[in-house]
Steps between C-alpha positions, in 0.01 A plus 500: 500500500569867572249752368621855441175701475432795271627821654841348572823607330675268255874549460631453145872455442578654162335797331470407132193445286411173669499680834284769342237249387511317833441830680200579277349157569564539873331840506191357333474252788541772762868458584775759525841426349850598608784451250863443595751554219849644447379751241366845580178418313359257247179388329350390833562840662202649314252266670654370824404661830862527620845465346817430698828544319762269640773258398413133524782452751396793722388309807378808685281612211370145445407458865314832498319391181404165652366673812281727286322225303282200584626261231778503239513379140731578210467587134823350365712199586840665538435613855811397699444196716626681809239770442219245482629327814515826697147594396371150576643524852287809555174362365334321209676486162305333220613324287775352715871567482557141386311566178718806443822308562414228249376738231812717533736219405447327167687189611292462816187572300562237234606240753196568717255456212683194365476332841124551485483322164513800267696491175772761441740573218837327540722719715830516684643736764777740397704690758826555306613535141650150512169360622333654196714274278390195696135611501496544122656155459216362714203704378613576146449801276304701410423594859431804710712616792299672775616659822383284789351806669343835417408460134168600343356622169794352311763662722795299631489259208722413205431258217772255403457381144843337460717309746830665402716689752432844354123455530529373857735784597250750361204341682689492830588867458140586406369384839787660690665176606231429758379163632264372235306211356540370146170390349480289189260610230175308490265466209174675573219656305351739753552661840231517764461569868295358784381754755339375818392641831524298821321603817617458858284189542651337190230570242645540149336672205645536149439756233499387137848440361597785266698449182801732535702656220836658580699747295867570583454307825209717617138389513309658212153342519299256710189344348221288648375256415829358379528284190424128493860395555525695826153399614600134457789549743336737747366226729842339544654843563234576759584181685866604520412854608268370772775272633739795516246711688425219745867419561570865581182539710457800275257785569419748224538505123766273348606483134678220316615545141513205260607407149247300302717215370447175315542295818274719714539818703860597575548718806692821436485713815272613778412835654369513859278799428242649268624485141505699178324218313212528746418866434215386274312390813424860604223527241500144368424307820235529769778553757838632390831352607561816704175482694537128565854552625369753754216266593739208551762673712229661715312174556188605308293265281654459157315645201394331178770466233251446216533705181264789441521477119547229237849630428752745647823644358746698713770700321797655678580860409877512475694825470338751268201273430325659797511840330210383281265521800251713305474249218462213745222678687316553169455120482174413675638158598821630658567521873811714544733484800787748520748457782591864557865460402643833394757386246443257213810293423554208260396178672323680785143395582297821501154346519273241346172482312242222530232424243204272561408307186211293372228700674 
């Protein structure tokens, strides 16, 4: 086990709101943070010690970044594999590049979890328009066509409600004719996520599974404790998530999303990072997902994941919803987090608010 003591500098690849909250947690533990991102600034720039603007394929800039930090992590999973490999050659990158590679490709991801015994929706690979015809014949319709790589918050997806040529042409055009996966619809009542942290020595701790509600493909709310249906499937989902973490020799926070179905938890996707559905842990858990991620990658003892209140509700502030900051702050139960983004756009996450309930 390698301990990176307080006072060291943690490199964060990506400068969005997750990087911002990681940097805040790191500062509370006595660390400095250095962000590497292609943008001139971002939500993390307000709180990080240093910001390097550079393209993810700029080897000179990446090498200088790696030389300036003691350890590297990342705040989103679309970091190019070559970037992760270059940084890993210069020092410690946690979580590993293998976790990134699997999470970046929906086909690899589903196959990996299925091999470990997890249940997925029926799916088929699609690399050409002709293959889409064969995939629909195999999987059926309705179905959803998703780009194999680089999709999030409902992006890179197209629903197929009918199996006729016009509908398939439109779906193929919607995703830009990219390599994709066709997923059959599954019957489910609820969506939930499992967020765990795994330390360098292999210790795993779970937070409570939140019940997640999405609107227009974007997470709207996460609530703990979840309802009885989710709670009945949480143990089985935890077993799958733990197997994934062990198989990857994972270090840090890992998130797996599930559908709550009649036959048990159905794996949807994973994120090798801190996650939007875990924002409730900042006020709602003894140790937040952000602090425990820093603890894990630095080789520190993991913190308690127990809830601090009987119930917690986290609500995303999308677009103009964040402009009601004054009204939110007037609520004695509200804990407001604004990400410092300068322009509110439809579908853009501007912040979140967490409310502790039942106290």
